[in-house]
C-alpha positions in Angstrom: 61.7 77.0 96.3 65.0 78.8 95.9 65.5 82.7 96.7 64.8 85.1 94.0 67.9 87.0 92.5 66.3 90.4 91.4 69.6 90.9 89.7 68.7 88.1 87.3 65.0 89.1 86.9 64.4 91.2 83.8 61.7 93.8 82.6 62.0 94.0 79.1 60.6 97.3 77.2 57.6 96.3 74.9 57.6 92.9 76.3 54.7 91.4 78.6 56.0 90.0 81.8 59.0 89.3 83.7 62.1 87.3 82.4 64.9 85.2 83.9 68.3 86.1 82.6 69.9 82.8 81.0 73.2 84.0 79.4 75.1 86.6 77.8 75.4 86.4 74.1 77.4 88.2 71.6 74.6 90.2 70.2 72.6 90.6 73.6 71.1 88.4 76.1 69.2 85.2 76.3 66.2 85.5 78.7 63.3 83.1 79.6 59.7 84.2 80.3 58.8 83.4 84.0 55.3 82.6 83.0 55.8 80.6 79.7 59.3 79.1 80.1 59.9 80.2 76.6 63.5 81.5 75.8 64.4 84.2 73.6 67.4 86.3 72.2 66.9 90.1 72.9 69.5 92.2 71.1 71.7 95.0 72.3 68.9 97.6 71.4 66.6 96.1 73.7 65.6 98.2 76.7 66.4 95.6 79.6 66.2 96.5 83.1 66.8 94.4 86.1 64.5 94.6 89.1 67.6 95.1 91.5 68.1 98.4 89.6 64.6 99.9 90.3 63.7 102.1 93.3 60.4 103.8 94.2 60.4 107.7 95.0 59.5 108.5 98.6 59.3 112.1 100.0 62.8 111.8 101.5 64.8 109.1 99.6 64.6 106.4 97.0 63.5 102.8 98.3 64.7 99.7 96.6 62.0 97.8 94.7 63.0 94.7 96.9 62.3 96.4 100.0 58.6 97.7 98.6 58.0 94.0 97.3 58.8 93.0 100.9 56.4 95.4 102.5 53.7 94.1 100.2 54.3 90.6 101.3 54.5 91.5 104.9 50.9 93.2 104.4 49.3 90.8 102.1 50.7 87.3 103.5 49.7 84.7 101.1 47.4 86.9 99.2 48.1 88.4 95.7 48.3 92.1 95.2 45.4 94.0 93.6 45.2 93.4 89.9 46.7 96.1 87.6 43.3 96.8 86.2 42.2 97.9 89.6 41.1 101.5 89.8 43.7 104.3 90.3 42.0 105.3 93.7 42.2 101.8 94.8 45.8 101.3 93.9 46.7 104.7 95.5 45.1 103.4 98.5 47.0 100.3 98.4 50.4 102.2 98.2 49.3 104.2 101.3 49.4 101.1 103.4 52.4 99.7 101.7 54.7 102.8 101.3 53.0 105.6 103.1 55.6 108.2 102.3 55.6 107.4 98.4 56.1 110.7 96.3 52.7 111.5 95.0 54.5 113.8 92.4 56.6 111.3 91.0 55.4 107.8 91.7 52.4 107.6 89.1 49.7 105.2 88.8 51.4 103.5 86.0 54.2 102.7 88.1 51.9 101.2 90.6 50.3 99.1 88.1 53.8 97.6 87.1 54.9 97.0 90.7 51.5 95.0 91.5 52.0 93.1 88.2 55.7 92.3 89.0 54.7 91.2 92.6 51.9 89.0 91.4 54.3 87.4 88.7 57.2 86.7 91.0 54.6 85.3 93.7 53.2 83.0 91.1 56.4 82.0 89.2 59.4 82.5 91.2 59.8 83.5 95.0 59.4 86.5 97.2 62.2 85.3 99.3 64.9 87.4 97.9 68.6 87.1 97.8 70.1 90.1 99.7 72.2 92.3 97.3 75.8 92.1 98.3 78.6 94.0 96.3 80.8 91.1 95.8 79.7 90.1 92.4 82.8 89.6 90.3 83.1 91.2 86.7 80.8 93.9 87.2 
C-alpha cells in the first residue's frame, strides 16, 4: 500500500468521514470518500480542511496531527483506536498515553473523538505510513 499524503486527505464540514482530493474544479473541488469511494463535487463555500493543516495544542507548542497519528500507531501497533463513542474519561486516558502534554484547556473531548475516528479511517481505508511533508510543492 502506498504512503498517505495528508495534504490530499480532507475533512469536509458537515460530511461524515474523510475524503481524498481528486481534482480542482472551477467551482470547488472533487473529492472521493475514503470509505465508499464515491466522488462528489464540493463548492467553494464548503469548509474543507486538509489533515496536514491540523495540529493539536500541547502545554508548550502545537503538534502536527501526523505526529499524533504516528504516536497512536506506535502505541497501538495493529490495533484500532478506541471508538469515538467511548466515554470521555476513557478518551482522556487514551490521550494521556498518546500525548501526555496535551493542553487540557484547549484540546476537547470532541477533538479527541475526531482524531480517533480519523485514525481508524486512515488505518482501514488508506495507510498510516505518511509521506513526510516537504516544502517544495509547486504552485502553492
